N, C-alpha and C positions, 0 to 999 in steps of 0.2 A: 219399840225397841232404841238403843242407844247407837246407830249403826255406824256414826263416824265420832262415836266419845272420845274424848281426850286430843281430837285432832283442831290443829288452826287453820283457819279457811278463809283466803283471802278471796274474795270477790270485787272486781271493780265495774262500773257501773251499777252498781248495787241498790240505787237511791228505788229505781224503777221497771215495771216489768218483769223480765225475766230473771234479771240481776235481783230484783227485790226479793221472787218466789223463793230464790237461791237462797237468799242469807236466809229467809224465816225457816225456811226446812232444814237447812244445814243447822241451825242452832234447833230445832226442834230435835233432831237426831243427834246431839250432843256435841257439837262443833265450841271452839271460841271462832268469834265469825270478827273478821273485819270487814267492816261496810265501808266501801269507797268509791266515791264520785266527784262531781264537780257540782253537783244540786244539792247542797251543804244543808237546804232545810228538809229536805225530802229524807236524806239520810239520818237525819239526825232525829228525825221523826220516828224513823223506822227502828232507829238502836231503843230509843227509847218505847216504842210498843216490843221490840222483840224481848227488854229486859223487865216490862211488865207480865211478862209470862215464865220470870224466872229463871231467864235464860243470859245466855253471854253475849254480848256483843260491843262493841266500839265503831265508836265516825271516826276516819281519817278524809281529809279531802284531799283527792288524788286525780289529775290531770293525766291520765297515762302516753300523751304525746309527749308531755313534757320530762327529759332524762332525770334533772334535777330534782324536782319534785319526787318522780319514781325512786332514786337512790336517796330521798329522806327519809320518806314515808315506808319503805320497804323493811329497815334496820328498825325503825318506831314500834312499827306490830312488832314484830319480832322480841325486841326487849320487854314489850306489854303482854306479851303471851309466853315467851320462852320457845316457842317453836313457830314453822311455817312449814304446812303438811302438804297443803290443798291451795293450786290458785286456778280461780276462775276466772278466765278472760276473757270476758264478758261484755266490757266497753265498746262500742259501736256505734255507728250511725250510717244511714240508708245514702245520704249525700245528694245529690243535682240528678234530674230525671230527666236526660238529652240525649240525644245521638251523640256516641263517640268524637265526631267531628267538629260539634257545637260546643261542646265541653272545653272552659278554660283551664289553663296550668292551674293555677290557685283552686278553681272547683275541684278537679283532681285530687291534689295535693289533700286536701281537707278529709277529703276519705280516708287516705292514703296513710295519714300518721296519724290519725285515731286507730281506725281498724288493723293496720299492717304495724307499723312503729309502735303501737300501744305493746300489742303481743309480743313483741319482740323483747322490749326494753322491761315490760313486767317478769317476763322468763329469764332473761338477764341476769337480772339482781336479786330473784329469790332463788337460782338453782344453788348458790354455794349454800345456802341453808338448808338445802332439801340436802346435799350433799353431807354434809355435817351432821345429819340427824340420819343417814344411812337409808332417805326415800321418798318418796311423795310423789301426788300427782297434779298433773298441771291438766283441765279442763278448757280447752279453745271453744269459743264459741262460733263456730261458720255459719251455713245456712244450707238449702237447698239448691242455693246457687254459687254456693262452692262444689254443685256435683252436676249442676243442669244450665246452660243458656235460657236467657229470653231476653226479648227484647227491650227492656229498659234496665235502670240505674245503671251504667258499666262501671264504673270507678268499683259500685258494692259488691260485684259480681267477682271483679277480681281481684277485691281484698279477700273476699269467703272462702276464693280459690288459692289465694296465698297461705290464707290461715290453716287449710286441709294440709297443704305439701310443706311447712313449716312445723306443724304437730308431728307429721310422719319422719320430718329428718332428723327434728331433737327427741323423738322416741327413741331412735338409732344409737345416738350421742349417748344418750343416758340411760339407756339400759341397766349397764354394768352396775349403775348407781343406786340400782332398785325406785329410779322416777321414771314412771310412768306420763307419758304426754298421746293422749286422745282430743279429739273433736267431736263437737256436737253440731246436730244440720237439722235445723227445726223446720217445719212450713210456714205456712201463713199463724202467726199466734197472735190473739187477741190483744194486744199492749200498745201502749203510744207510742209507739212507733208507726203500726199497721193503722192506729187511731188519726192521726197526722197527715199518714199518707190517703186516707180516705176523706179529709175532711176537705178539700179543694175541689172535689168533684161536684159536678153540677147534681148530680145524682147519687151521693156516698152510699143508699141502701142497696139500689141497684149494683152498685161496686163491691156492698161487700157479698151480695150472693154470687158475683163473677169470682172471687175471690175463693167464696165455701167451693164454689165448685171444680174448682182446682183440684180439689183435694175428696178422691173416691170416697174417703167417710162423709164426705157431705156436709162439713163445718171447721171453721177455724178452729186450731188448737188453743189450751188455756196455758198461760205463763207455768202454773204448775205439771205441768205434762212435762213439759223440759227441766225443772226443778227436780224431779224425779230422778231424771236421767244423770243431772249432776251430782245428786248423792249416791247414786249407783258408782260411777267413775270415781268418787271419792273416799269411797267406801274400800276395807280389803276384801269387799266382795268380787269386785274386779281387779283382781291380785293379777292377773294372767292373760289381763288386754292391756298391750300400749300398740299405738300407730295405726288405732284404729277408728272407725266413724261411727258413730251411732245417729242414726237417719232416723230422728221424731217429726214426721212429717205426713199423718194421716193419708199414706198412699201416694203422696205427690210424684214420687221420681220412681214409683212403680210402673209408671205409664207408659 
């Protein structure tokens, strides 16, 4: 099936993990994919892989926290592909893991500028093209930590909660223009971010078991589990969905 055929999709943070899986699946389902990231080597390698399948993709270096960079790259993508139909605001970092009173202003802002400002900037500069086209789909990657709390990574929690409500606000602003805005809330997904979280632990295998047991299904998710949600929200199958949360978490938030 070509569920997103003839659509142009921008994926931020597209080189690794959930972003990478989303780029591959969107391309397989017929989209022209703009892979964007600051990890140039990995991003360019991914584009070669997608093109090797006979599919369409190009790579752009994009620091989503840099307005000048965003302002330059979005028009380049539109010029290359002729439209921008889907934006997947996936770029993000987990940031420092300390209690709030021990976090420096710089450590706090390091997360905010990517996880919140990046979503704002990419949305800001994509919206005019979607208005011109008569519609589009913006998919903002939040987290279960945008729905519930835990005693860790305060800046990440704050940022993902913000992304959830930014999605709802923009959904209301742009609904009349048929621009849909939704958030996805993954549980713990086995990606480089989670792998890096486990590395410093004295016993990473024990840490992995603890993470798995947080999910009633008894295991972590895979990047493709989230990518299928991205394709659904990018496609016309979800044409009556906006301002909603798609929770893909193995039952984490059902507890």
